[in-house]
N, C-alpha and C positions, 0 to 999 in steps of 0.2 A: 409767425403763427396766425392762422385765420381767426378773427374774433367774431365775425358775423357769417350768417349763412348766405348763400347765393340764391336769393329769392327769384331772380330771373330764370335760373335753372329749373326751379320748382314749377314756375308758371309754364315754361317752355315744354316740360315733360309731363305735365298733368294729363294731356290726352292719352299718352301711353299707359298711364296707370288706370285711366278710365276704361280703356279698351281691355286691359288685363283684368280689371275688376269685373267687367261684364262677363268675360269668359269664365272667371272663377265662379261667379254666381250661377251661370248656366250649368257648369259641370256639377257644382254642389247640389243644385236643385234636382238634376237628373239622378244623381247618386242617392239623395235623400228619398225621393219618391221610389226609386228602385229598391232601396233598402227596406222601406216600409212594406212593399209587396213581398219581397223575399222573406221578411220576418213573419208575415201573416201565413205564408205558405208553409214555412218551417213549423209554425205553431200548429197548423192544421194537421200536418203529417204526424207530429208527435202526439197531438191530442187523440187522433184516431188510431195511433199505434200501427201505422201501415207497415207490414213486413218489408224488410230490406231497406225501405226508404228511411225509416226512423233511425237505424244505426248510422246511415249515411249522413243524415242531418246532424246528428251528434258529432260525427267526425268533422264535418264542415265547420260547425260552430267552434270546436276546440282548435282546429287548424287556423281559422280566421282570427280568433281572439288572441292567439298566442304567437302570431307572426306580425312584425311591423308592416305598415302600409308600404313603406319604401321598398322592402324586400318583395312584396307582392307586385309592385309596379315594375321592379327590375325583371321579375319572372315574365310578366306580361309583355314588356317592351323589348327585352333583350333575349329572354329564354325561348319564348314561343316561336320567334322567327327561325330558330334552329330546327323546329318541327314543321316549318312551312306555313305557320300561321302568323300573319303580319297585320297588326292593328295600328291605327294612328295614335298619336300621343293623347288626343282628346278621348278616343275610345278607351284607351288603357286607363285613363284617369277615371272615367265614369264606371267602368267595370271594376276597377280596384276599389272605389268607394262603395259600390254595391256589395262587393264581396266582403269587405270589412264591416260596413254598416248593417248588412243583413243579419249577421250573427248577433250584434248588439241589440237590434230591434227584436229579434226572436227571443232573446233572454228577457228583454223588457216586457214583451207580451206574455211570456211564460209566467213572470211574476204576477202580472195582472190576472191571468187565468187562475193561478193558485189562490188569489184573493177572492175569487167568486165562490160563494158557499156551495158545498156539494148538493144541498137541497135543491139548488137551481137545476142541476142536471137530472136529479131524480124526479122533480116535478115535470120537466120537459119530457122525459121518457114515459112518465105515466100518462101524459097527454097524447102519446103516440108519435112524438117526433123522433126522427132517426138521429144517429150520432152526428152526421154532417149538418142536419137542420139545427140541431141543438147548438152546435159550435157557431154557425153563422148568425143565427137569430137570437140566441140567448147569451152564450158565453162571450163571444168576440166583442159585441158592442160594449159590454161592461168592462171587459179586459182593456179595451182601447181607452175607455174613459179613465180608468184608474192608472193607465200607463202614460197619460199625457205628459206628466213631468219628465218621465224617462225619455219619451219620444223627443221632447223639446231639447233636453240635455244632449241626446245623441245627435240631433240635427246641428247644434252648435259645435259639437265635437267633430263632426264630419267636415263642417266648413273650415275649421281650424286645420284639419289634416290636409287640406288642399295646398298648404304651404310646401309640401314635399314634391309637388308635381313638376317643379323645375328640373328634377333629376332625370325626367324622361323627355326633356326638350319641349315641355309645354309652356307656352308664353303666358304664364300666369303672373300674379303680382310679385312673387319671389324671383321668378325668372327675369322680369323686367328690372327689378332692383339690382340683382347681381350683374346684369348686363350693363347697366348705367354706371355702377361702381367700377367695373372692369374697364369701361371705355373712358370715363371722365374723372375717376377717383373722387367723386362727390359722395362720399360715404354718408355724411350727416344728413344731407338733403335727401338722398335716396331712401335711407332708413326712416326718416321722418315721414315721407310720403307713404311708405309701406305701412307704418303704424296707423297713420290717419285713414288709409284705405280700409284696413281691417276693422278699425273702429266704426267707420261709416257702415260697413257691411254687418258686423256682429252686434253692435249696440241695439239697433232697431229690432233685430231678431230676438235678442235677449228680452227686450221690453215687451214685444209681442207675445213671447213665450210665457212671461210672467202674467200678462193679462189673460191669456187663454187658460192658464192654470187656475187663476182666481175665478174666472167665469164657470169653469167646470165644477169647482168646489161650491160656488154659490148656487149653481143649478142643481147640485146634489147628484150629478152623474156618477160620482165615485161611490155612491151608496149602493152596495150590492145586498139589498135586503131580500125581500121575497119576490117570486116571479110574478 
């Protein structure tokens, strides 16, 4: 029975994990930024009650939030080629994260918008602002400020969700781990490196998120008083 870990194996394969970690961060960053944009667009459509688009947005949110990311990735990677649409593993990962994260961001922003007092809208309209101007200049800035905790939590959630990308042959951290276990049967070492890699990625993000939330509260950006 093995009593100690093979540290030479860990040192030898650290570059593989570093490369996989960089790919994971890249895809997660693209997915988070894309989710943020999709969330804002969905909020604008629902806020302005745009015909046809508002029901479609609601359908998208329900569909996205009630299907696992793994199923969505399978559809993008294995299902769409049947229709003649072929995307790379990396593209599927980014699109899948945006599709999933956009709905969560939209719901987070909706909560922030609901927390903005109605008098804010009434005051903006009385000053002659249109619905779109009111949304962009008055409602959205306050909604984003009050939604910072939700946005940070969703960002961490999306980063964790990257662990399923190996299912579509994307060489992320989980893919490298399963590959090394299958080739060398170094389960303990491979899993240890996987845990450390995710800690190195997620712990700083968590600390930064906490710092941002405190700064927002300290600055009073979450206070939706008068216009």
